[in-house]
All heavy atoms as a GROMACS GRO file, in nm:
protein
  510
    1MET      N    1   2.329  -0.788  -0.530
    1MET     CA    2   2.216  -0.875  -0.510
    1MET      C    3   2.197  -0.904  -0.361
    1MET      O    4   2.084  -0.908  -0.313
    1MET     CB    5   2.235  -1.004  -0.589
    1MET     CG    6   2.117  -1.094  -0.588
    1MET     SD    7   2.146  -1.226  -0.708
    1MET     CE    8   2.018  -1.335  -0.664
    2ILE      N    9   2.306  -0.923  -0.289
    2ILE     CA   10   2.298  -0.949  -0.146
    2ILE      C   11   2.237  -0.830  -0.074
    2ILE      O   12   2.150  -0.846   0.012
    2ILE     CB   13   2.437  -0.984  -0.087
    2ILE    CG1   14   2.481  -1.121  -0.142
    2ILE    CG2   15   2.434  -0.986   0.064
    2ILE    CD1   16   2.622  -1.159  -0.108
    3ASN      N   17   2.280  -0.709  -0.110
    3ASN     CA   18   2.224  -0.589  -0.048
    3ASN      C   19   2.074  -0.579  -0.072
    3ASN      O   20   1.999  -0.538   0.017
    3ASN     CB   21   2.294  -0.463  -0.100
    3ASN     CG   22   2.434  -0.450  -0.046
    3ASN    OD1   23   2.468  -0.509   0.055
    3ASN    ND2   24   2.517  -0.374  -0.116
    4SER      N   25   2.029  -0.615  -0.189
    4SER     CA   26   1.887  -0.612  -0.221
    4SER      C   27   1.808  -0.709  -0.133
    4SER      O   28   1.702  -0.675  -0.080
    4SER     CB   29   1.866  -0.645  -0.369
    4SER     OG   30   1.729  -0.652  -0.398
    5VAL      N   31   1.861  -0.828  -0.114
    5VAL     CA   32   1.794  -0.929  -0.031
    5VAL      C   33   1.793  -0.883   0.115
    5VAL      O   34   1.691  -0.895   0.184
    5VAL     CB   35   1.862  -1.067  -0.045
    5VAL    CG1   36   1.808  -1.166   0.058
    5VAL    CG2   37   1.845  -1.120  -0.186
    6VAL      N   38   1.902  -0.828   0.163
    6VAL     CA   39   1.908  -0.778   0.301
    6VAL      C   40   1.808  -0.665   0.320
    6VAL      O   41   1.735  -0.662   0.421
    6VAL     CB   42   2.052  -0.732   0.337
    6VAL    CG1   43   2.054  -0.657   0.469
    6VAL    CG2   44   2.145  -0.851   0.343
    7ASP      N   45   1.799  -0.573   0.225
    7ASP     CA   46   1.701  -0.464   0.235
    7ASP      C   47   1.558  -0.519   0.237
    7ASP      O   48   1.474  -0.470   0.311
    7ASP     CB   49   1.717  -0.366   0.119
    7ASP     CG   50   1.839  -0.278   0.134
    7ASP    OD1   51   1.893  -0.268   0.246
    7ASP    OD2   52   1.880  -0.218   0.032
    8GLN      N   53   1.531  -0.618   0.155
    8GLN     CA   54   1.398  -0.679   0.151
    8GLN      C   55   1.365  -0.744   0.285
    8GLN      O   56   1.254  -0.730   0.337
    8GLN     CB   57   1.389  -0.780   0.038
    8GLN     CG   58   1.252  -0.843   0.024
    8GLN     CD   59   1.247  -0.944  -0.090
    8GLN    OE1   60   1.349  -0.985  -0.143
    8GLN    NE2   61   1.128  -0.986  -0.126
    9LEU      N   62   1.460  -0.815   0.344
    9LEU     CA   63   1.437  -0.878   0.475
    9LEU      C   64   1.414  -0.774   0.584
    9LEU      O   65   1.328  -0.790   0.670
    9LEU     CB   66   1.555  -0.968   0.511
    9LEU     CG   67   1.566  -1.098   0.432
    9LEU    CD1   68   1.699  -1.167   0.459
    9LEU    CD2   69   1.450  -1.189   0.464
   10ARG      N   70   1.490  -0.665   0.580
   10ARG     CA   71   1.469  -0.557   0.677
   10ARG      C   72   1.327  -0.501   0.665
   10ARG      O   73   1.260  -0.477   0.764
   10ARG     CB   74   1.569  -0.444   0.653
   10ARG     CG   75   1.705  -0.472   0.706
   10ARG     CD   76   1.792  -0.348   0.692
   10ARG     NE   77   1.926  -0.379   0.733
   10ARG     CZ   78   2.036  -0.338   0.672
   10ARG    NH1   79   2.026  -0.261   0.565
   10ARG    NH2   80   2.154  -0.371   0.716
   11HIS      N   81   1.284  -0.481   0.543
   11HIS     CA   82   1.149  -0.427   0.518
   11HIS      C   83   1.042  -0.523   0.569
   11HIS      O   84   0.945  -0.482   0.633
   11HIS     CB   85   1.131  -0.400   0.370
   11HIS     CG   86   1.000  -0.338   0.334
   11HIS    ND1   87   0.972  -0.206   0.358
   11HIS    CD2   88   0.889  -0.392   0.279
   11HIS    CE1   89   0.850  -0.181   0.318
   11HIS    NE2   90   0.797  -0.292   0.270
   12GLN      N   91   1.060  -0.653   0.544
   12GLN     CA   92   0.961  -0.753   0.584
   12GLN      C   93   0.949  -0.764   0.736
   12GLN      O   94   0.843  -0.793   0.788
   12GLN     CB   95   0.997  -0.890   0.527
   12GLN     CG   96   0.976  -0.901   0.379
   12GLN     CD   97   1.026  -1.034   0.325
   12GLN    OE1   98   1.094  -1.111   0.394
   12GLN    NE2   99   0.995  -1.061   0.198
   13HIS      N  100   1.058  -0.742   0.808
   13HIS     CA  101   1.060  -0.760   0.953
   13HIS      C  102   1.057  -0.629   1.030
   13HIS      O  103   1.069  -0.629   1.152
   13HIS     CB  104   1.181  -0.844   0.994
   13HIS     CG  105   1.175  -0.983   0.937
   13HIS    ND1  106   1.094  -1.082   0.988
   13HIS    CD2  107   1.238  -1.038   0.830
   13HIS    CE1  108   1.108  -1.192   0.917
   13HIS    NE2  109   1.194  -1.168   0.820
   14ALA      N  110   1.038  -0.520   0.960
   14ALA     CA  111   1.037  -0.388   1.026
   14ALA      C  112   0.911  -0.370   1.108
   14ALA      O  113   0.807  -0.430   1.080
   14ALA     CB  114   1.046  -0.277   0.921
   15THR      N  115   0.921  -0.288   1.211
   15THR     CA  116   0.806  -0.251   1.292
   15THR      C  117   0.748  -0.123   1.236
   15THR      O  118   0.820  -0.023   1.221
   15THR     CB  119   0.848  -0.228   1.439
   15THR    OG1  120   0.907  -0.348   1.488
   15THR    CG2  121   0.730  -0.191   1.524
   16TRP      N  122   0.619  -0.124   1.204
   16TRP     CA  123   0.552  -0.006   1.152
   16TRP      C  124   0.493   0.072   1.268
   16TRP      O  125   0.436   0.014   1.360
   16TRP     CB  126   0.442  -0.046   1.053
   16TRP     CG  127   0.497  -0.108   0.928
   16TRP    CD1  128   0.516  -0.241   0.905
   16TRP    CD2  129   0.540  -0.041   0.810
   16TRP    NE1  130   0.569  -0.260   0.780
   16TRP    CE2  131   0.585  -0.140   0.720
   16TRP    CE3  132   0.546   0.093   0.772
   16TRP    CZ2  133   0.634  -0.108   0.593
   16TRP    CZ3  134   0.595   0.123   0.646
   16TRP    CH2  135   0.638   0.024   0.559
   17GLU      N  136   0.504   0.203   1.264
   17GLU     CA  137   0.449   0.289   1.367
   17GLU      C  138   0.351   0.388   1.303
   17GLU      O  139   0.373   0.435   1.193
   17GLU     CB  140   0.560   0.367   1.437
   17GLU     CG  141   0.658   0.278   1.512
   17GLU     CD  142   0.766   0.356   1.581
   17GLU    OE1  143   0.757   0.481   1.587
   17GLU    OE2  144   0.861   0.294   1.628
   18ALA      N  145   0.245   0.418   1.377
   18ALA     CA  146   0.148   0.515   1.328
   18ALA      C  147   0.212   0.653   1.317
   18ALA      O  148   0.296   0.690   1.398
   18ALA     CB  149   0.029   0.521   1.423
   19ALA      N  150   0.173   0.728   1.216
   19ALA     CA  151   0.226   0.862   1.194
   19ALA      C  152   0.110   0.962   1.198
   19ALA      O  153   0.003   0.935   1.144
   19ALA     CB  154   0.297   0.871   1.060
   20ASP      N  155   0.134   1.075   1.261
   20ASP     CA  156   0.032   1.179   1.271
   20ASP      C  157   0.061   1.286   1.166
   20ASP      O  158   0.096   1.400   1.198
   20ASP     CB  159   0.029   1.238   1.412
   20ASP     CG  160  -0.090   1.331   1.432
   20ASP    OD1  161  -0.189   1.317   1.359
   20ASP    OD2  162  -0.081   1.417   1.521
   21ARG      N  163   0.051   1.246   1.039
   21ARG     CA  164   0.078   1.335   0.926
   21ARG      C  165   0.015   1.274   0.803
   21ARG      O  166  -0.024   1.158   0.803
   21ARG     CB  167   0.228   1.352   0.907
   21ARG     CG  168   0.299   1.220   0.880
   21ARG     CD  169   0.441   1.239   0.832
   21ARG     NE  170   0.515   1.116   0.825
   21ARG     CZ  171   0.494   1.017   0.740
   21ARG    NH1  172   0.399   1.026   0.650
   21ARG    NH2  173   0.567   0.908   0.741
   22PRO      N  174   0.004   1.352   0.696
   22PRO     CA  175  -0.049   1.296   0.571
   22PRO      C  176   0.041   1.184   0.516
   22PRO      O  177   0.161   1.178   0.546
   22PRO     CB  178  -0.048   1.416   0.475
   22PRO     CG  179  -0.050   1.535   0.564
   22PRO     CD  180   0.028   1.496   0.686
   23VAL      N  181  -0.016   1.097   0.437
   23VAL     CA  182   0.057   0.985   0.378
   23VAL      C  183   0.165   1.036   0.283
   23VAL      O  184   0.143   1.130   0.206
   23VAL     CB  185  -0.042   0.893   0.301
   23VAL    CG1  186   0.031   0.783   0.227
   23VAL    CG2  187  -0.145   0.835   0.396
   24GLU      N  188   0.282   0.972   0.290
   24GLU     CA  189   0.394   1.002   0.200
   24GLU      C  190   0.431   0.874   0.125
   24GLU      O  191   0.391   0.765   0.164
   24GLU     CB  192   0.515   1.051   0.281
   24GLU     CG  193   0.492   1.181   0.355
   24GLU     CD  194   0.610   1.222   0.442
   24GLU    OE1  195   0.711   1.148   0.447
   24GLU    OE2  196   0.600   1.327   0.506
   25LEU      N  197   0.511   0.890   0.018
   25LEU     CA  198   0.561   0.773  -0.053
   25LEU      C  199   0.640   0.685   0.043
   25LEU      O  200   0.706   0.734   0.134
   25LEU     CB  201   0.650   0.814  -0.170
   25LEU     CG  202   0.577   0.873  -0.290
   25LEU    CD1  203   0.676   0.916  -0.396
   25LEU    CD2  204   0.478   0.775  -0.349
   26ASN      N  205   0.633   0.556   0.024
   26ASN     CA  206   0.697   0.452   0.106
   26ASN      C  207   0.628   0.431   0.240
   26ASN      O  208   0.678   0.355   0.322
   26ASN     CB  209   0.846   0.478   0.127
   26ASN     CG  210   0.923   0.471  -0.002
   26ASN    OD1  211   0.900   0.383  -0.083
   26ASN    ND2  212   1.012   0.566  -0.025
   27ASP      N  213   0.517   0.498   0.268
   27ASP     CA  214   0.437   0.470   0.387
   27ASP      C  215   0.352   0.345   0.362
   27ASP      O  216   0.328   0.307   0.248
   27ASP     CB  217   0.342   0.586   0.420
   27ASP     CG  218   0.412   0.702   0.487
   27ASP    OD1  219   0.532   0.691   0.520
   27ASP    OD2  220   0.346   0.805   0.506
   28LEU      N  221   0.305   0.285   0.470
   28LEU     CA  222   0.210   0.176   0.462
   28LEU      C  223   0.077   0.229   0.512
   28LEU      O  224   0.069   0.283   0.622
   28LEU     CB  225   0.255   0.059   0.550
   28LEU     CG  226   0.156  -0.056   0.564
   28LEU    CD1  227   0.141  -0.131   0.432
   28LEU    CD2  228   0.202  -0.151   0.673
   29ALA      N  229  -0.026   0.222   0.430
   29ALA     CA  230  -0.159   0.268   0.469
   29ALA      C  231  -0.252   0.147   0.472
   29ALA      O  232  -0.256   0.068   0.378
   29ALA     CB  233  -0.211   0.372   0.370
   30THR      N  234  -0.326   0.131   0.581
   30THR     CA  235  -0.422   0.023   0.594
   30THR      C  236  -0.561   0.084   0.587
   30THR      O  237  -0.593   0.176   0.661
   30THR     CB  238  -0.404  -0.052   0.727
   30THR    OG1  239  -0.270  -0.104   0.732
   30THR    CG2  240  -0.502  -0.167   0.740
   31MET      N  241  -0.644   0.034   0.495
   31MET     CA  242  -0.776   0.092   0.476
   31MET      C  243  -0.872  -0.011   0.417
   31MET      O  244  -0.830  -0.114   0.367
   31MET     CB  245  -0.767   0.212   0.383
   31MET     CG  246  -0.723   0.176   0.241
   31MET     SD  247  -0.690   0.315   0.135
   31MET     CE  248  -0.538   0.374   0.207
   32ASP      N  249  -0.999   0.020   0.427
   32ASP     CA  250  -1.101  -0.058   0.358
   32ASP      C  251  -1.117   0.001   0.219
   32ASP      O  252  -1.125   0.123   0.204
   32ASP     CB  253  -1.235  -0.051   0.432
   32ASP     CG  254  -1.229  -0.115   0.570
   32ASP    OD1  255  -1.136  -0.194   0.595
   32ASP    OD2  256  -1.317  -0.085   0.652
   33VAL      N  257  -1.118  -0.085   0.118
   33VAL     CA  258  -1.131  -0.040  -0.021
   33VAL      C  259  -1.257  -0.101  -0.081
   33VAL      O  260  -1.274  -0.223  -0.078
   33VAL     CB  261  -1.007  -0.082  -0.105
   33VAL    CG1  262  -1.025  -0.042  -0.250
   33VAL    CG2  263  -0.880  -0.023  -0.047
   34GLU      N  264  -1.345  -0.016  -0.131
   34GLU     CA  265  -1.464  -0.060  -0.202
   34GLU      C  266  -1.472   0.018  -0.332
   34GLU      O  267  -1.462   0.140  -0.331
   34GLU     CB  268  -1.590  -0.034  -0.120
   34GLU     CG  269  -1.607  -0.124  -0.001
   34GLU     CD  270  -1.741  -0.106   0.066
   34GLU    OE1  271  -1.840  -0.075  -0.004
   34GLU    OE2  272  -1.746  -0.121   0.188
   35SER      N  273  -1.488  -0.053  -0.443
   35SER     CA  274  -1.497   0.017  -0.571
   35SER      C  275  -1.584  -0.063  -0.667
   35SER      O  276  -1.611  -0.180  -0.647
   35SER     CB  277  -1.358   0.037  -0.630
   35SER     OG  278  -1.299  -0.088  -0.659
   36THR      N  279  -1.629   0.006  -0.770
   36THR     CA  280  -1.706  -0.057  -0.876
   36THR      C  281  -1.648  -0.015  -1.011
   36THR      O  282  -1.582   0.088  -1.022
   36THR     CB  283  -1.854  -0.017  -0.871
   36THR    OG1  284  -1.865   0.123  -0.886
   36THR    CG2  285  -1.920  -0.062  -0.742
   37MET      N  286  -1.673  -0.097  -1.111
   37MET     CA  287  -1.635  -0.063  -1.247
   37MET      C  288  -1.753  -0.099  -1.336
   37MET      O  289  -1.797  -0.215  -1.334
   37MET     CB  290  -1.509  -0.138  -1.290
   37MET     CG  291  -1.465  -0.103  -1.432
   37MET     SD  292  -1.317  -0.190  -1.485
   37MET     CE  293  -1.193  -0.102  -1.394
   38LYS      N  294  -1.805  -0.001  -1.404
   38LYS     CA  295  -1.922  -0.020  -1.490
   38LYS      C  296  -2.039  -0.079  -1.411
   38LYS      O  297  -2.110  -0.167  -1.459
   38LYS     CB  298  -1.887  -0.107  -1.611
   38LYS     CG  299  -1.782  -0.046  -1.700
   38LYS     CD  300  -1.752  -0.132  -1.820
   38LYS     CE  301  -1.642  -0.067  -1.903
   38LYS     NZ  302  -1.606  -0.147  -2.019
   39GLY      N  303  -2.056  -0.031  -1.288
   39GLY     CA  304  -2.167  -0.073  -1.204
   39GLY      C  305  -2.150  -0.207  -1.136
   39GLY      O  306  -2.236  -0.251  -1.061
   40GLU      N  307  -2.039  -0.274  -1.158
   40GLU     CA  308  -2.012  -0.405  -1.098
   40GLU      C  309  -1.902  -0.393  -0.992
   40GLU      O  310  -1.810  -0.313  -1.009
   40GLU     CB  311  -1.968  -0.506  -1.205
   40GLU     CG  312  -2.072  -0.532  -1.312
   40GLU     CD  313  -2.195  -0.605  -1.257
   40GLU    OE1  314  -2.179  -0.690  -1.168
   40GLU    OE2  315  -2.306  -0.575  -1.304
   41PRO      N  316  -1.908  -0.471  -0.883
   41PRO     CA  317  -1.801  -0.469  -0.783
   41PRO      C  318  -1.665  -0.496  -0.849
   41PRO      O  319  -1.655  -0.584  -0.935
   41PRO     CB  320  -1.838  -0.582  -0.687
   41PRO     CG  321  -1.986  -0.598  -0.704
   41PRO     CD  322  -2.014  -0.566  -0.848
   42PHE      N  323  -1.565  -0.419  -0.810
   42PHE     CA  324  -1.432  -0.434  -0.869
   42PHE      C  325  -1.332  -0.478  -0.764
   42PHE      O  326  -1.286  -0.590  -0.764
   42PHE     CB  327  -1.390  -0.302  -0.936
   42PHE     CG  328  -1.255  -0.307  -1.001
   42PHE    CD1  329  -1.229  -0.395  -1.104
   42PHE    CD2  330  -1.154  -0.222  -0.961
   42PHE    CE1  331  -1.104  -0.400  -1.166
   42PHE    CE2  332  -1.029  -0.225  -1.021
   42PHE     CZ  333  -1.005  -0.314  -1.124
   43VAL      N  334  -1.298  -0.390  -0.670
   43VAL     CA  335  -1.209  -0.424  -0.559
   43VAL      C  336  -1.286  -0.398  -0.431
   43VAL      O  337  -1.333  -0.288  -0.409
   43VAL     CB  338  -1.080  -0.339  -0.560
   43VAL    CG1  339  -0.995  -0.367  -0.438
   43VAL    CG2  340  -0.999  -0.364  -0.687
   44ASN      N  341  -1.298  -0.499  -0.348
   44ASN     CA  342  -1.366  -0.487  -0.220
   44ASN      C  343  -1.286  -0.567  -0.117
   44ASN      O  344  -1.298  -0.689  -0.111
   44ASN     CB  345  -1.510  -0.537  -0.228
   44ASN     CG  346  -1.593  -0.450  -0.320
   44ASN    OD1  347  -1.607  -0.331  -0.297
   44ASN    ND2  348  -1.646  -0.508  -0.426
   45GLN      N  349  -1.203  -0.496  -0.041
   45GLN     CA  350  -1.119  -0.561   0.059
   45GLN      C  351  -1.122  -0.479   0.187
   45GLN      O  352  -1.112  -0.356   0.184
   45GLN     CB  353  -0.975  -0.574   0.010
   45GLN     CG  354  -0.958  -0.668  -0.106
   45GLN     CD  355  -0.811  -0.688  -0.143
   45GLN    OE1  356  -0.722  -0.651  -0.069
   45GLN    NE2  357  -0.788  -0.748  -0.257
   46LYS      N  358  -1.130  -0.548   0.299
   46LYS     CA  359  -1.124  -0.484   0.431
   46LYS      C  360  -0.980  -0.493   0.482
   46LYS      O  361  -0.910  -0.591   0.458
   46LYS     CB  362  -1.217  -0.555   0.530
   46LYS     CG  363  -1.361  -0.553   0.488
   46LYS     CD  364  -1.423  -0.419   0.514
   46LYS     CE  365  -1.572  -0.423   0.481
   46LYS     NZ  366  -1.631  -0.294   0.477
   47ALA      N  367  -0.936  -0.389   0.553
   47ALA     CA  368  -0.802  -0.383   0.613
   47ALA      C  369  -0.694  -0.416   0.510
   47ALA      O  370  -0.604  -0.494   0.534
   47ALA     CB  371  -0.793  -0.475   0.734
   48CYS      N  372  -0.705  -0.355   0.395
   48CYS     CA  373  -0.611  -0.374   0.285
   48CYS      C  374  -0.487  -0.290   0.310
   48CYS      O  375  -0.497  -0.172   0.343
   48CYS     CB  376  -0.680  -0.333   0.155
   48CYS     SG  377  -0.579  -0.349   0.010
   49ASN      N  378  -0.368  -0.348   0.295
   49ASN     CA  379  -0.243  -0.274   0.309
   49ASN      C  380  -0.200  -0.222   0.174
   49ASN      O  381  -0.185  -0.299   0.080
   49ASN     CB  382  -0.134  -0.363   0.368
   49ASN     CG  383  -0.161  -0.401   0.510
   49ASN    OD1  384  -0.214  -0.323   0.587
   49ASN    ND2  385  -0.126  -0.522   0.546
   50ILE      N  386  -0.180  -0.092   0.166
   50ILE     CA  387  -0.141  -0.027   0.040
   50ILE      C  388  -0.009   0.046   0.063
   50ILE      O  389   0.006   0.120   0.159
   50ILE     CB  390  -0.246   0.076  -0.004
   50ILE    CG1  391  -0.385   0.017  -0.001
   50ILE    CG2  392  -0.208   0.139  -0.136
   50ILE    CD1  393  -0.442  -0.025  -0.130
   51SER      N  394   0.085   0.024  -0.026
   51SER     CA  395   0.210   0.099  -0.025
   51SER      C  396   0.253   0.117  -0.170
   51SER      O  397   0.190   0.063  -0.260
   51SER     CB  398   0.317   0.026   0.055
   51SER     OG  399   0.359  -0.090  -0.013
   52ASP      N  400   0.361   0.190  -0.192
   52ASP     CA  401   0.406   0.205  -0.331
   52ASP      C  402   0.508   0.097  -0.365
   52ASP      O  403   0.574   0.105  -0.466
   52ASP     CB  404   0.460   0.345  -0.357
   52ASP     CG  405   0.591   0.371  -0.284
   52ASP    OD1  406   0.618   0.300  -0.186
   52ASP    OD2  407   0.664   0.462  -0.326
   53GLY      N  408   0.515  -0.005  -0.283
   53GLY     CA  409   0.612  -0.112  -0.306
   53GLY      C  410   0.564  -0.222  -0.396
   53GLY      O  411   0.607  -0.335  -0.384
   54GLY      N  412   0.472  -0.194  -0.485
   54GLY     CA  413   0.432  -0.294  -0.583
   54GLY      C  414   0.297  -0.356  -0.557
   54GLY      O  415   0.254  -0.442  -0.631
   55ASN      N  416   0.227  -0.313  -0.453
   55ASN     CA  417   0.095  -0.368  -0.426
   55ASN      C  418  -0.004  -0.300  -0.520
   55ASN      O  419  -0.035  -0.184  -0.505
   55ASN     CB  420   0.055  -0.343  -0.280
   55ASN     CG  421  -0.078  -0.405  -0.245
   55ASN    OD1  422  -0.164  -0.423  -0.330
   55ASN    ND2  423  -0.096  -0.436  -0.119
   56ASN      N  424  -0.054  -0.374  -0.617
   56ASN     CA  425  -0.146  -0.318  -0.716
   56ASN      C  426  -0.289  -0.365  -0.691
   56ASN      O  427  -0.363  -0.392  -0.784
   56ASN     CB  428  -0.102  -0.356  -0.858
   56ASN     CG  429   0.024  -0.284  -0.898
   56ASN    OD1  430   0.044  -0.170  -0.861
   56ASN    ND2  431   0.110  -0.352  -0.971
   57VAL      N  432  -0.328  -0.373  -0.564
   57VAL     CA  433  -0.460  -0.424  -0.530
   57VAL      C  434  -0.570  -0.347  -0.601
   57VAL      O  435  -0.670  -0.404  -0.642
   57VAL     CB  436  -0.482  -0.424  -0.377
   57VAL    CG1  437  -0.490  -0.284  -0.322
   57VAL    CG2  438  -0.608  -0.500  -0.342
   58ALA      N  439  -0.554  -0.218  -0.618
   58ALA     CA  440  -0.658  -0.137  -0.680
   58ALA      C  441  -0.615  -0.082  -0.815
   58ALA      O  442  -0.678   0.008  -0.867
   58ALA     CB  443  -0.697  -0.024  -0.586
   59GLY      N  444  -0.508  -0.133  -0.869
   59GLY     CA  445  -0.463  -0.089  -1.000
   59GLY      C  446  -0.337  -0.005  -0.993
   59GLY      O  447  -0.302   0.051  -0.891
   60SER      N  448  -0.270   0.000  -1.102
   60SER     CA  449  -0.147   0.076  -1.113
   60SER      C  450  -0.169   0.224  -1.084
   60SER      O  451  -0.264   0.284  -1.133
   60SER     CB  452  -0.090   0.059  -1.255
   60SER     OG  453   0.028   0.132  -1.269
   61GLY      N  454  -0.084   0.282  -1.000
   61GLY     CA  455  -0.093   0.424  -0.969
   61GLY      C  456  -0.183   0.459  -0.853
   61GLY      O  457  -0.188   0.573  -0.809
   62PHE      N  458  -0.255   0.361  -0.797
   62PHE     CA  459  -0.347   0.387  -0.688
   62PHE      C  460  -0.274   0.441  -0.565
   62PHE      O  461  -0.315   0.541  -0.506
   62PHE     CB  462  -0.426   0.260  -0.653
   62PHE     CG  463  -0.525   0.279  -0.541
   62PHE    CD1  464  -0.646   0.342  -0.566
   62PHE    CD2  465  -0.498   0.236  -0.413
   62PHE    CE1  466  -0.739   0.360  -0.464
   62PHE    CE2  467  -0.590   0.253  -0.311
   62PHE     CZ  468  -0.709   0.315  -0.337
   63ALA      N  469  -0.165   0.376  -0.525
   63ALA     CA  470  -0.092   0.418  -0.405
   63ALA      C  471  -0.043   0.563  -0.417
   63ALA      O  472  -0.049   0.639  -0.321
   63ALA     CB  473   0.024   0.324  -0.378
   64GLU      N  474   0.002   0.602  -0.535
   64GLU     CA  475   0.053   0.739  -0.555
   64GLU      C  476  -0.057   0.842  -0.534
   64GLU      O  477  -0.030   0.956  -0.495
   64GLU     CB  478   0.114   0.754  -0.694
   64GLU     CG  479   0.245   0.680  -0.713
   64GLU     CD  480   0.226   0.531  -0.741
   64GLU    OE1  481   0.112   0.484  -0.759
   64GLU    OE2  482   0.328   0.459  -0.746
   65GLN      N  483  -0.181   0.806  -0.558
   65GLN     CA  484  -0.293   0.899  -0.542
   65GLN      C  485  -0.327   0.923  -0.394
   65GLN      O  486  -0.404   1.013  -0.363
   65GLN     CB  487  -0.416   0.848  -0.616
   65GLN     CG  488  -0.397   0.838  -0.766
   65GLN     CD  489  -0.359   0.971  -0.830
   65GLN    OE1  490  -0.421   1.073  -0.803
   65GLN    NE2  491  -0.255   0.969  -0.911
   66LEU      N  492  -0.271   0.843  -0.303
   66LEU     CA  493  -0.298   0.858  -0.161
   66LEU      C  494  -0.206   0.961  -0.095
   66LEU      O  495  -0.232   1.005   0.016
   66LEU     CB  496  -0.279   0.724  -0.089
   66LEU     CG  497  -0.370   0.611  -0.136
   66LEU    CD1  498  -0.334   0.482  -0.066
   66LEU    CD2  499  -0.517   0.647  -0.112
   67VAL      N  500  -0.097   0.999  -0.162
   67VAL     CA  501  -0.001   1.093  -0.105
   67VAL      C  502  -0.070   1.225  -0.073
   67VAL      O  503  -0.142   1.281  -0.154
   67VAL     CB  504   0.117   1.115  -0.201
   67VAL    CG1  505   0.210   1.224  -0.150
   67VAL    CG2  506   0.194   0.985  -0.220
   68GLY      N  507  -0.046   1.269   0.049
   68GLY     CA  508  -0.102   1.398   0.092
   68GLY      C  509  -0.231   1.381   0.165
   68GLY      O  510  -0.292   1.469   0.216
   0.00000   0.00000   0.00000
């Protein structure tokens, strides 16, 4: 449990650097997200941070679709 908390703190305080390559799992991607569902606004966020670490801003599996 201690190792898990230490890893979480490291992740929270880590410095992110830009990468000149396609997105991979465990990357942090910042983007504007606009979507609709059945013609109605669904998710509309500017400068949204997306990673595979549990951020379900646009629904389950969204982050995995960004790989590559």
